[in-house]
Steps between C-alpha positions, in 0.01 A plus 500: 500500500627841390205535255250413773648755741496762225134428432408517872699821561353662188152403616559666834609814318182494293279551809583871553491557125142368483391702804649821363359426155153438639478830685681725251448527125839673468679205667296252291617667181857523628518125571310414184755677280802385704397131474422536131823691432694204643290256294531725192122502448245778536153343497193709562428567870141380578240748618387350833709434810434126511634445148788737568604307815473171308709640216764629742525156660527324165768745383684455827496120456626538143781725621605269785474201265726674251754579774517140626473337158153354540187530289178653634346151531797364696506790744122469550536131581782569749306776676144364504556123503818466706604805703154624608373156617823442694466835675133430576576154643786637714279784624214265593746261670648784705150611606407145606825465700439835672142407587609155622780642716265749668243240600 
């Protein structure tokens, strides 16, 4: 459970990082090098913003995976096959309940 909470909390922290990185090249480079410094890798930063955002997300997942003792594949499965669908189902259920209670 602690790993799952760490993944969720880290994902929430990624949102402002991505927003700042998207609007500012300086912030993008700052986060690029901070994530890679923690991972002890310095791959080439891609030229276009789409590839840069993708690379930042991948490096972020690698960093969180390293912190919680999971591989990149394991953390991807937890996020995209378990956590995200649960959040989506809960969100849809809450919307249905709200609509039902109004009518």
